[in-house]
KOLPA-80703 format. One record per residue (C-alpha): y, z, x; residue in one letter. Coordinates in steps of 0.2 Angstrom, whole numbers, padded with zeros to 4 digits, always signed. Example, Ala and Ser with C-alpha at 12.3 -4.5 7.8 and 13.67 -1.06 7.14 Angstrom:
<nodes>
-0022+0039+0062A
-0005+0036+0068S
</nodes>
This chain:
<nodes>
-0155-0153-0057M
-0146-0169-0062Q
-0133-0179-0053V
-0121-0181-0067I
-0100-0187-0070D
-0088-0175-0074S
-0085-0183-0090A
-0104-0179-0097Q
-0104-0160-0090A
-0087-0161-0101A
-0095-0167-0115S
-0111-0153-0113L
-0096-0140-0120I
-0096-0139-0139R
-0085-0134-0150N
-0081-0112-0149G
-0092-0111-0133D
-0087-0098-0120N
-0086-0108-0106L
-0084-0097-0087L
-0076-0105-0074V
-0078-0100-0055S
-0061-0099-0040G
-0044-0089-0035S
-0029-0096-0034G
-0021-0108-0030G
-0035-0120-0031G
-0048-0109-0022H
-0065-0114-0025C
-0058-0120-0044V
-0070-0133-0052P
-0052-0142-0054Q
-0062-0161-0058A
-0074-0152-0070L
-0058-0145-0080L
-0047-0161-0080D
-0062-0170-0087A
-0061-0156-0102V
-0045-0159-0102E
-0047-0177-0106K
-0061-0176-0117R
-0048-0163-0131F
-0034-0176-0130L
-0045-0190-0134D
-0057-0182-0147T
-0052-0168-0152G
-0064-0159-0144E
-0070-0145-0140P
-0059-0136-0147K
-0058-0115-0151D
-0065-0112-0134L
-0066-0095-0127C
-0060-0094-0107L
-0067-0083-0094V
-0061-0082-0076H
-0061-0067-0063A
-0050-0072-0055V
-0029-0081-0063G
-0032-0099-0058I
-0020-0113-0058G
-0006-0123-0058D
+0004-0129-0045R
+0006-0140-0058K
-0003-0138-0074L
-0019-0135-0066K
-0035-0122-0066G
-0034-0114-0084A
-0018-0123-0089A
-0026-0135-0093C
-0034-0128-0109F
-0015-0127-0115R
-0016-0137-0129H
-0014-0133-0149P
-0031-0129-0156G
-0042-0129-0136M
-0042-0111-0134L
-0046-0097-0145R
-0050-0082-0132R
-0046-0079-0114S
-0051-0065-0102V
-0047-0065-0086T
-0039-0053-0073S
-0020-0062-0072A
-0011-0075-0081L
+0002-0078-0069I
-0004-0092-0063D
-0008-0103-0080S
+0012-0101-0087P
+0006-0107-0102P
-0007-0093-0107L
+0005-0085-0106I
+0016-0092-0120E
+0000-0094-0131L
-0003-0076-0127A
+0016-0070-0133R
+0016-0082-0146R
-0001-0074-0154N
-0009-0092-0154E
-0026-0087-0145I
-0034-0069-0142E
-0029-0062-0124S
-0037-0049-0112Y
-0033-0046-0095T
-0047-0034-0087L
-0047-0028-0069P
-0052-0044-0057Q
-0066-0032-0051G
-0074-0027-0067V
-0075-0046-0072I
-0085-0048-0057A
-0094-0034-0057Q
-0100-0036-0076L
-0103-0055-0073V
-0117-0047-0059R
-0124-0034-0072E
-0125-0047-0086M
-0135-0058-0074A
-0148-0042-0072A
-0147-0042-0090G
-0138-0023-0091R
-0129-0015-0105P
-0113-0019-0097G
-0102-0012-0084L
-0102+0007-0086I
-0088+0012-0074T
-0073+0024-0071K
-0059+0010-0065T
-0047+0007-0080G
-0045+0024-0084L
-0030+0032-0091H
-0022+0016-0093T
-0018+0000-0103F
-0037-0004-0099V
-0041+0011-0105D
-0047+0011-0126P
-0036+0028-0130R
-0023+0014-0125Q
-0024-0006-0124L
-0040-0009-0122G
-0035-0021-0108A
-0027-0033-0125R
-0012-0042-0122Q
-0008-0051-0140S
-0012-0045-0159E
-0026-0056-0161S
-0035-0047-0149A
-0046-0038-0162R
-0063-0034-0152E
-0065-0021-0142D
-0072-0024-0125L
-0071-0008-0122V
-0077+0008-0125E
-0078+0026-0123L
-0091+0036-0115L
-0097+0054-0111E
-0111+0053-0097V
-0116+0073-0090A
-0098+0078-0096G
-0086+0065-0085E
-0078+0053-0095E
-0081+0033-0093W
-0078+0017-0097L
-0091+0006-0101R
-0087-0014-0101F
-0095-0027-0114K
-0108-0040-0108P
-0098-0057-0114L
-0111-0070-0122P
-0110-0087-0109L
-0114-0103-0116D
-0107-0116-0100V
-0103-0111-0083V
-0094-0120-0070F
-0096-0119-0052L
-0089-0125-0033R
-0096-0127-0017G
-0096-0140-0004T
-0114-0149-0003T
-0130-0151-0014A
-0145-0156-0009D
-0157-0168-0019E
-0166-0151-0028D
-0148-0143-0033G
-0144-0132-0017N
-0128-0128-0015V
-0118-0121+0002S
-0102-0117+0001M
-0097-0120+0019E
-0077-0127+0016Q
-0073-0115+0003E
-0061-0103+0009A
-0068-0090-0003I
-0085-0085-0007P
-0082-0079-0026G
-0096-0072-0038E
-0106-0090-0037M
-0124-0083-0036L
-0122-0069-0049S
-0114-0083-0063C
-0125-0093-0060A
-0139-0080-0063Q
-0131-0075-0079A
-0131-0093-0084A
-0149-0092-0083R
-0150-0076-0092R
-0142-0081-0107Q
-0149-0099-0108G
-0132-0107-0102A
-0128-0121-0094A
-0126-0122-0073V
-0113-0136-0067V
-0108-0138-0051V
-0094-0146-0044Q
-0096-0150-0025V
-0088-0162-0011K
-0106-0171-0007R
-0123-0174-0006L
-0137-0170+0006A
-0155-0175+0006E
-0169-0164+0000R
-0169-0151+0010R
-0155-0158+0020G
-0149-0139+0020L
-0151-0124+0034K
-0159-0111+0019A
-0150-0095+0025R
-0133-0106+0022E
-0137-0106+0003V
-0129-0098-0012K
-0133-0105-0025I
-0152-0109-0026P
-0157-0125-0034G
-0167-0116-0047I
-0152-0109-0055L
-0142-0127-0058V
-0143-0140-0072D
-0132-0151-0068Y
-0120-0158-0050V
-0105-0167-0052V
-0100-0172-0034V
-0079-0177-0029D
-0077-0184-0013P
-0059-0181-0017G
-0061-0159-0020Q
-0048-0153-0006R
-0051-0135-0001Q
-0036-0128-0013T
-0023-0134-0021Y
-0012-0136-0007A
-0025-0139+0010S
-0034-0153+0010D
-0044-0141+0024Y
-0042-0130+0035D
-0055-0125+0047P
-0047-0105+0049S
-0049-0103+0031Y
-0068-0106+0030S
-0070-0098+0047G
-0076-0112+0059E
-0062-0106+0068L
-0051-0094+0076R
-0033-0098+0077V
-0023-0088+0090P
-0012-0073+0084L
+0004-0084+0089A
+0002-0097+0078S
+0000-0087+0062M
+0014-0089+0054A
+0028-0075+0052K
+0041-0068+0041L
+0056-0073+0041P
+0068-0060+0042F
+0073-0054+0027S
+0073-0040+0012V
+0053-0044+0009R
+0052-0043+0026K
+0060-0027+0027I
+0050-0016+0016V
+0035-0024+0024A
+0038-0018+0039R
+0044-0001+0030R
+0026-0001+0025A
+0018-0006+0037A
+0023+0012+0046F
+0007+0017+0034E
-0003+0010+0046L
-0014+0023+0054R
-0030+0016+0070K
-0045+0013+0061G
-0040+0013+0043A
-0050+0000+0031V
-0033-0008+0022C
-0030-0019+0007N
-0016-0031+0003L
-0012-0037-0012G
-0004-0049-0021A
+0017-0050-0018G
+0026-0044-0007I
+0013-0032+0002S
+0005-0047+0010T
+0018-0047+0024G
+0010-0032+0031V
-0003-0044+0039S
+0011-0055+0048S
+0020-0037+0052V
+0005-0032+0060A
+0000-0049+0069A
+0018-0050+0074E
+0019-0031+0082E
+0000-0039+0089G
-0007-0021+0080V
-0017-0031+0069L
-0032-0028+0082G
-0031-0010+0079D
-0033-0010+0058I
-0043-0018+0047V
-0038-0027+0035L
-0047-0033+0021T
-0044-0043+0002N
-0051-0045-0017E
-0060-0059-0013Q
-0072-0053+0000G
-0061-0056+0015Y
-0064-0040+0029I
-0054-0040+0045G
-0043-0053+0051G
-0025-0058+0042A
-0026-0061+0023P
-0015-0076+0020L
+0004-0077+0012T
+0012-0087+0001G
+0004-0102-0008V
-0015-0103-0001D
-0014-0082-0003S
-0031-0078-0008G
-0040-0084+0008A
-0038-0076+0028A
-0042-0080+0043Q
-0050-0074+0060N
-0059-0063+0048F
-0076-0053+0052S
-0085-0055+0040A
-0085-0061+0021V
-0096-0055+0005V
-0096-0059-0012D
-0083-0055-0022Q
-0091-0040-0033P
-0098-0032-0018Y
-0080-0031-0010Q
-0075-0022-0026F
-0089-0010-0025D
-0084-0006-0007F
-0066-0003-0014Y
-0071+0008-0032D
-0083+0017-0021G
-0069+0026-0011G
-0069+0015+0006G
-0051+0005+0006L
-0042+0020+0015D
-0026+0015+0013I
-0021-0002+0000A
-0004-0011-0001F
+0002-0017-0017L
+0017-0021-0026S
+0025-0014-0040F
+0035-0020-0053A
+0043-0005-0063E
+0042+0015-0062V
+0041+0027-0072D
+0049+0048-0068P
+0031+0053-0068A
+0026+0037-0053G
+0016+0027-0066N
+0018+0010-0062V
+0017-0007-0073N
+0013-0024-0066V
+0006-0033-0079S
+0019-0035-0094R
+0036-0034-0098F
+0041-0039-0114G
+0036-0056-0115D
+0031-0059-0096K
+0013-0058-0094I
+0008-0057-0076V
-0011-0045-0080G
-0017-0033-0065I
-0028-0046-0055G
-0036-0032-0046G
-0024-0020-0043F
-0032-0007-0055V
-0049-0007-0046N
-0039-0004-0030I
-0024+0008-0036S
-0037+0018-0045Q
-0052+0021-0028N
-0040+0019-0012A
-0039+0037-0004R
-0019+0032-0003K
-0008+0019-0011V
+0008+0011-0003V
+0017+0002-0015F
+0032-0011-0011S
+0044-0020-0017G
+0061-0023-0018T
+0073-0009-0028F
+0082-0022-0040T
+0078-0040-0043S
+0087-0054-0051G
+0100-0059-0037G
+0097-0044-0024L
+0107-0049-0006E
+0109-0037+0008V
+0114-0037+0026E
+0108-0028+0040C
+0119-0023+0054A
+0117-0010+0070G
+0102-0003+0063G
+0110+0002+0046R
+0110-0009+0029L
+0123-0013+0016A
+0120-0019-0003I
+0132-0036-0005R
+0125-0040-0021Q
+0115-0029-0031E
+0099-0037-0043G
+0103-0039-0060R
+0085-0028-0066H
+0082-0011-0062R
+0063-0005-0057K
+0063+0013-0056F
+0064+0015-0077V
+0064+0027-0091S
+0046+0020-0099G
+0035+0005-0094I
+0023-0004-0107E
+0007-0004-0099Q
+0001+0009-0087I
-0008+0002-0072C
-0006+0016-0060Y
-0006+0036-0065N
+0000+0044-0053S
-0004+0062-0063Q
-0023+0057-0064F
-0023+0049-0045A
-0015+0069-0039L
-0029+0076-0049R
-0041+0065-0038Q
-0033+0067-0023G
-0027+0053-0019R
-0008+0050-0017G
+0004+0038-0017A
+0022+0032-0006A
+0034+0019-0015F
+0043+0006-0002V
+0057-0001-0005T
+0070-0010+0007E
+0082+0007+0004R
+0072+0022+0000A
+0056+0030-0001V
+0045+0040-0011F
+0031+0051-0015D
+0025+0060-0030V
+0024+0079-0035S
+0015+0085-0049P
+0032+0083-0057D
+0037+0067-0053G
+0042+0055-0041L
+0052+0060-0024R
+0066+0055-0013L
+0058+0058+0006I
+0070+0045+0012E
+0084+0035+0013I
+0089+0018+0024A
+0103+0021+0034P
+0121+0013+0030G
+0116+0019+0010I
+0126+0028-0001D
+0115+0042-0011L
+0123+0041-0026E
+0128+0024-0028R
+0113+0015-0021D
+0101+0025-0026V
+0101+0033-0039V
+0114+0026-0048G
+0102+0011-0050Q
+0090+0020-0058M
+0088+0025-0076A
+0081+0043-0072F
+0088+0052-0057R
+0070+0059-0047P
+0070+0073-0038A
+0076+0074-0017I
+0067+0081-0004A
+0075+0095+0006G
+0073+0087+0022D
+0077+0069+0014L
+0074+0060+0030K
+0084+0042+0038I
+0075+0027+0037M
+0070+0022+0056D
+0083+0010+0061A
+0073-0002+0071R
+0066-0007+0053L
+0086-0016+0049F
+0086-0028+0067S
+0075-0045+0068P
+0070-0041+0085E
+0050-0033+0084P
+0048-0014+0080M
+0037-0014+0095R
+0024-0001+0084L
+0009+0000+0093G
+0016+0018+0100P
+0020+0023+0083D
+0000+0019+0079L
-0004+0028+0094D
+0006+0042+0092A
+0002+0044+0072A
-0016+0052+0065P
-0031+0038+0062S
-0038+0034+0051G
-0042+0046+0034H
-0061+0042+0031R
-0073+0056+0027R
-0084+0060+0043P
-0102+0052+0046R
-0115+0059+0051R
-0120+0054+0070T
-0135+0059+0083L
-0131+0075+0089D
-0128+0081+0070G
-0107+0084+0070Q
-0095+0069+0064G
-0085+0057+0065T
-0069+0047+0058G
</nodes>
């Protein structure tokens, strides 16, 4: 292992190289000093150019950090990631067809790197079937210039599978907290674990250079062996950045790294708003003992509601980045968690998700069609990507999609346990057709997986005939405020219910008794010592 500076690390990249970068969201485990150095070299010399940038999670920009460092004309040839929403300049490049853009599922990329490390022929999975990731639809492409097939359809024992092909690697940029003189790297202050080991192993398999950015150096054998996340045998170069921040927004919060647990009362509460109304109604879908995932966006509010209502300990919340238990964070540092019980590397979290380990997934939606199919990925020129959405929605036993009924200027008012629309949103979310299918409702039904759609004024489920209205908020007019704001008329349940009035008052709802009265979580029975099953 050799200690070098960031400029030397940037010089390792040649024109046309494939660069794999670690990290998540707002700077979690992003080797920003290395990315800054690559950008500076390009601006100074015009090289390296024609790069392929690969990262499992969207990274940046806060402002123009992360993947946005590669926004300059000619610098980037191809982008392979799960989400572009954190790097708006790359969205523009894809929109103008100036780069080859692919958005693969987050779990697919994380697991694919691990398969590459073992020299296997890619990742074989059902994740992505019957969505825009399926090669029979778009093959995960987001630009016309993306012509290479990164995924193919297989049939194994009469069943359909997808094979995601291995990606070539030339240089890999990773991040940790401390490196010793042998190149062993620990991650004691990092906000997420990522897939550091798999990335380093995949690089070694392909002969790629591994550069790890750390905050500090330790003497040889100065690290406890069990704390080493990247063995020195896999590390070629180390770059020390003493100013390395835990995230773009936070210098260091010990609760993010598990150094301490914080009182539930100190966790940020959501202000009473339309966002909180939606998160509260979604929280009514919780069940004691259920293992849940909270996706990005409005669904992250479920953890705040659960903490405020004192029921966080009755459920197990998880997120894609590897956290189990506690409360996944909302806001600028989302992706991290507090008070977690365990943390695993990202590929293993997605193994659990893909294997049906989630009882309930709380996800956001952007567009829904009459069949109940969901689009969160692309809306004309706006390219968002999918993150872990496909892995989660396609494998959880139940999905609760949450969002406001319309968007763009929506204003509501609550009084006396009733809801009134003061200003309707400019954009409809329940539309006649969607551009990209990210969740295929009828495929889910055939597999026995249910879904609910939660908004501030109405709740839907999905039947073989499509979307069905099952609840409406008190004070809302069915035709004017619900059906009149949809591009189609949904089926309406004969026993249409009124949403709970507690949702529309700022006082705590006292959700605990509702969880006590509801059926337990949906886990399959497990074998016990007496041979009987248990939930």
